[in-house]
C-alpha positions in Angstrom: -7.9 -99.3 -5.6 -4.8 -99.9 -7.7 -2.7 -96.9 -8.7 -3.9 -95.2 -11.9 -7.5 -96.4 -11.4 -10.7 -94.4 -11.5 -14.0 -94.1 -9.8 -17.1 -93.7 -11.9 -20.5 -92.6 -10.6 -23.8 -92.7 -12.4 -26.9 -91.2 -10.6 -30.3 -92.1 -12.0 -33.9 -91.8 -11.1 -35.3 -95.2 -10.3 -33.8 -98.7 -10.0 -34.7 -99.8 -13.5 -32.7 -96.9 -15.0 -29.8 -97.7 -12.7 -29.8 -101.4 -13.7 -29.7 -100.4 -17.4 -26.8 -98.1 -16.7 -24.8 -100.8 -14.8 -25.5 -103.5 -17.3 -24.3 -101.4 -20.2 -21.3 -100.1 -18.2 -20.1 -103.6 -17.3 -20.6 -104.9 -20.8 -18.7 -101.9 -22.3 -15.5 -102.2 -20.4 -13.5 -104.1 -17.8 -14.9 -102.4 -14.7 -16.2 -103.6 -11.3 -19.3 -102.4 -9.5 -18.4 -101.4 -5.9 -21.7 -99.9 -4.8 -25.3 -99.0 -5.3 -26.7 -96.3 -3.1 -30.5 -95.6 -3.0 -31.8 -92.3 -1.6 -35.4 -91.2 -1.4 -35.4 -87.5 -2.3 -37.8 -84.7 -3.2 -41.3 -85.8 -4.0 -40.3 -89.3 -2.8 -38.3 -90.0 -6.0 -35.8 -92.7 -5.6 -32.3 -91.7 -6.7 -29.9 -94.5 -7.3 -26.2 -94.0 -7.6 -24.0 -96.7 -9.1 -20.3 -96.7 -8.4 -17.8 -98.5 -10.6 -14.0 -98.8 -10.5 -11.3 -99.8 -13.0 -8.7 -98.2 -15.2 -9.3 -94.6 -16.2 -10.1 -95.3 -19.9 -12.3 -98.3 -19.0 -14.3 -96.4 -16.4 -14.8 -93.4 -18.8 -16.0 -95.8 -21.6 -18.2 -97.6 -19.1 -19.8 -94.5 -17.7 -20.4 -93.1 -21.2 -22.1 -96.4 -22.3 -24.1 -96.6 -19.0 -25.4 -93.0 -19.3 -26.4 -93.6 -22.9 -28.3 -96.8 -22.1 -29.9 -95.3 -18.9 -31.1 -92.3 -20.8 -33.0 -94.5 -23.2 -34.8 -96.1 -20.2 -35.3 -93.2 -17.8 -33.7 -90.1 -16.3 -30.0 -89.7 -15.6 -29.4 -87.0 -12.9 -25.6 -86.9 -13.2 -22.5 -88.8 -14.0 -18.8 -88.3 -13.2 -15.5 -90.0 -13.5 -12.7 -89.3 -11.0 -9.4 -90.3 -12.5 -6.7 -91.4 -10.0 -8.8 -90.4 -6.9 -7.0 -89.3 -3.7 -6.2 -92.1 -1.2 -9.0 -90.8 1.1 -11.5 -91.5 -1.7 -10.3 -95.1 -1.5 -11.8 -95.2 2.0 -15.2 -94.3 0.5 -14.8 -97.1 -2.1 -14.0 -99.6 0.6 -17.1 -98.5 2.5 -19.2 -99.2 -0.7 -17.6 -102.6 -0.9 -18.4 -103.4 2.7 -22.0 -102.3 2.4 -22.4 -104.4 -0.7 -23.1 -107.5 1.4 -25.3 -110.3 -0.1 -28.9 -110.1 0.9 -31.2 -113.1 1.3 -32.8 -112.3 -2.1 -29.5 -112.6 -3.9 -28.8 -116.1 -2.5 -29.6 -119.2 -4.5 -32.7 -121.2 -3.4 -30.5 -124.1 -2.4 -28.5 -121.8 0.0 -31.8 -120.6 1.5 -33.0 -124.2 2.0 -29.7 -125.1 3.7 -29.9 -122.0 5.9 -33.5 -122.9 6.8 -32.5 -126.5 7.6 -29.6 -125.3 9.8 -32.0 -123.0 11.8 -34.7 -125.7 12.0 -37.0 -123.9 9.6 -38.5 -125.3 6.5 -38.5 -123.7 3.1 -41.7 -122.4 1.5 -41.9 -125.4 -0.9 -41.6 -127.8 2.0 -44.2 -126.2 4.2 -46.7 -125.5 1.4 -47.0 -129.2 0.4 -47.6 -130.3 4.0 -50.7 -130.1 6.1 -50.6 -127.5 8.9 -48.9 -128.7 12.0 -50.9 -129.2 15.3 -49.4 -126.0 16.7 -50.5 -124.0 13.7 -54.0 -125.5 13.8 -54.2 -124.6 17.5 -53.3 -121.0 16.8 -55.9 -120.7 14.0 -58.7 -121.9 16.3 
């Protein structure tokens, strides 16, 4: 993180509440999402913590807006802004960024079709319009 930056954290109950928090936060100020952590806790409640970075004032404004929007949707467990975090906290932020890899659900359908073609597989739309292959018919029998 650049010098003078901040780390903002918003912990909510449920993914919908976290999405509302992140949406409002990013719209409110020039910040970047660096991580979303999901934890199943007591009574199997899913706690979701959203981590954002940016300038101190921007992160504070974003967290305030995120908490307000999330509170209208669900429950906010806690929120916190760490201005100018210690360099060791930067290691945590980089860990969030590495864990934020793109999942197959986030890829565009065209990318999935290309990946399937490369691996010799067919996309769902290609296979659903065709009749079952001989091999599939043999397995069904």
